[in-house]
C-alpha positions as CSV (number, residue, x, y, z in Angstrom):
1,M,-109.2,-73.5,-8.7
2,A,-107.8,-72.9,-5.2
3,N,-105.9,-69.8,-6.1
4,G,-108.1,-68.4,-8.8
5,S,-111.7,-68.9,-7.8
6,L,-112.1,-66.1,-5.3
7,P,-110.2,-63.5,-7.3
8,S,-112.2,-64.4,-10.4
9,A,-115.5,-64.1,-8.6
10,V,-114.5,-60.7,-7.1
11,V,-113.4,-59.3,-10.4
12,I,-116.7,-60.3,-12.0
13,V,-118.6,-58.4,-9.2
14,W,-116.2,-55.4,-9.9
15,W,-117.0,-55.6,-13.6
16,F,-120.8,-55.3,-12.9
17,T,-120.6,-52.8,-10.1
18,G,-117.5,-50.7,-11.0
19,L,-116.8,-50.3,-7.3
20,Q,-113.0,-50.0,-6.7
21,V,-113.2,-52.0,-3.5
22,F,-113.9,-55.2,-5.5
23,Y,-111.0,-54.5,-7.9
24,M,-108.8,-54.1,-4.8
25,G,-110.1,-57.4,-3.5
26,Y,-109.3,-59.0,-6.9
27,L,-105.8,-57.6,-6.9
28,S,-105.3,-58.7,-3.2
29,G,-106.4,-62.2,-4.0
30,A,-104.2,-62.5,-7.1
31,S,-101.3,-61.0,-5.1
32,A,-101.7,-63.6,-2.4
33,A,-101.7,-66.4,-5.0
34,A,-98.6,-65.0,-6.7
35,A,-96.8,-64.4,-3.4
36,D,-97.4,-68.0,-2.3
37,T,-96.3,-69.4,-5.6
38,W,-93.2,-67.3,-5.9
39,A,-92.3,-68.0,-2.2
40,T,-92.5,-71.8,-2.9
41,E,-90.7,-71.8,-6.2
42,I,-87.9,-69.4,-5.1
43,G,-87.7,-70.6,-1.5
44,T,-86.9,-74.2,-2.6
45,L,-83.7,-72.8,-4.3
46,S,-82.3,-71.7,-0.9
47,N,-79.2,-73.4,0.2
48,R,-80.4,-73.1,3.8
49,K,-83.1,-75.3,5.2
50,P,-86.4,-73.4,5.9
51,G,-88.0,-73.3,9.3
52,L,-91.5,-74.5,10.1
53,T,-93.8,-71.5,10.5
54,T,-95.1,-72.5,13.9
55,S,-91.7,-73.3,15.6
56,L,-88.9,-72.3,13.2
57,V,-87.5,-75.9,13.5
58,E,-85.6,-76.7,10.4
59,V,-87.4,-78.9,7.9
60,P,-86.5,-80.1,4.3
61,N,-86.9,-77.6,1.4
62,G,-90.4,-77.8,0.0
63,S,-92.1,-78.9,3.3
64,S,-95.6,-77.6,3.8
65,G,-95.7,-74.8,6.3
66,A,-92.0,-74.0,5.9
67,I,-90.6,-70.5,5.4
68,S,-87.2,-69.1,4.5
69,L,-85.7,-65.7,3.9
70,L,-85.3,-66.4,0.2
71,G,-88.9,-67.6,0.0
72,F,-90.1,-64.5,1.9
73,L,-88.3,-62.3,-0.6
74,G,-89.9,-64.3,-3.4
75,S,-93.3,-63.6,-1.9
76,I,-92.6,-59.9,-2.0
77,G,-91.6,-60.2,-5.7
78,G,-94.7,-62.2,-6.5
79,S,-96.9,-59.6,-4.8
80,F,-95.1,-56.7,-6.6
81,S,-95.5,-58.5,-9.9
82,I,-99.3,-58.1,-9.6
83,V,-98.9,-54.4,-8.9
84,V,-96.7,-54.0,-12.0
85,A,-99.1,-56.0,-14.1
86,S,-102.1,-54.0,-12.9
87,S,-100.5,-50.6,-13.0
88,P,-102.0,-49.5,-16.3
89,W,-105.5,-49.8,-14.7
90,L,-104.6,-48.0,-11.5
91,R,-104.9,-44.4,-12.6
92,N,-106.4,-42.7,-9.6
93,G,-103.9,-40.7,-7.5
94,N,-103.5,-43.4,-4.9
95,F,-101.0,-45.6,-6.7
96,F,-98.6,-45.9,-3.8
97,Q,-101.3,-46.6,-1.3
98,I,-102.9,-49.2,-3.5
99,S,-99.5,-50.8,-4.2
100,L,-98.8,-51.0,-0.5
101,I,-102.2,-52.6,0.2
102,V,-101.8,-55.2,-2.6
103,V,-98.2,-56.2,-1.7
104,S,-99.2,-56.4,2.0
105,A,-102.2,-58.6,1.2
106,G,-99.9,-60.9,-0.9
107,I,-97.4,-61.3,1.9
108,I,-100.1,-61.8,4.6
109,G,-101.9,-64.4,2.3
110,S,-98.6,-66.2,1.7
111,I,-97.8,-66.4,5.5
112,A,-101.4,-67.5,6.2
113,D,-101.0,-70.3,3.7
114,S,-97.8,-71.4,5.3
115,L,-99.5,-71.4,8.7
116,A,-102.3,-73.5,7.4
117,G,-99.7,-75.8,5.8
118,A,-98.0,-76.2,9.1
119,T,-101.1,-76.8,11.2
120,I,-104.2,-78.1,9.4
121,Q,-103.1,-79.3,6.0
122,S,-103.1,-83.1,5.7
123,Q,-99.7,-84.7,5.4
124,Y,-99.0,-88.4,4.7
125,T,-96.2,-90.7,5.3
126,C,-94.9,-93.3,2.9
127,E,-94.4,-96.6,4.7
128,K,-91.9,-97.8,2.1
129,C,-89.5,-94.8,1.9
130,S,-90.6,-92.9,5.1
131,R,-91.0,-89.6,3.1
132,T,-93.6,-87.1,4.2
133,T,-95.8,-86.0,1.4
134,E,-99.1,-84.3,0.6
135,R,-100.0,-87.1,-1.8
136,L,-102.3,-90.1,-1.1
137,T,-99.8,-92.5,-2.8
138,C,-96.0,-92.8,-2.9
139,C,-93.8,-95.5,-4.2
140,D,-96.9,-97.1,-5.8
141,R,-98.4,-97.5,-2.3
142,T,-101.1,-95.8,-0.3
143,T,-99.7,-93.4,2.3
144,T,-100.9,-93.0,5.9
145,R,-102.1,-89.7,7.2
146,S,-99.6,-88.5,9.8
147,K,-100.9,-85.0,10.6
148,G,-103.4,-82.3,9.6
149,W,-107.1,-82.2,9.1
150,H,-108.8,-84.9,7.1
151,G,-112.0,-83.4,5.6
């Protein structure tokens, strides 16, 4: 729901209006979702510890708000995959310009998601194993919110 709702709504508007700006919005939203997913999945494979987006202090792989070079390259790949998948429907003469916009939107969206993860996303601490997690339970116990916004 988090990654697909907005792009889905925008593509429905595009379907009814035919206005290219809505299709670009759809591609940009899908690109941001793909970039963020690829950055996370590929970034966790890095042998080097990532840095927190806000301070670049090293944190464990998979930490919310962390970035790495490998993850950043993954975000570019995820964004570009949306361009490749949508290329049959991008027939006006602006393919390079559209590709640049969609890939840029993906990278910006992925970085924005990392910033949100480092600053406002709720994180919890397990009192049994001392692990930081995004989950409300760990080790069959309720975790304690340690940072982030609780909405």
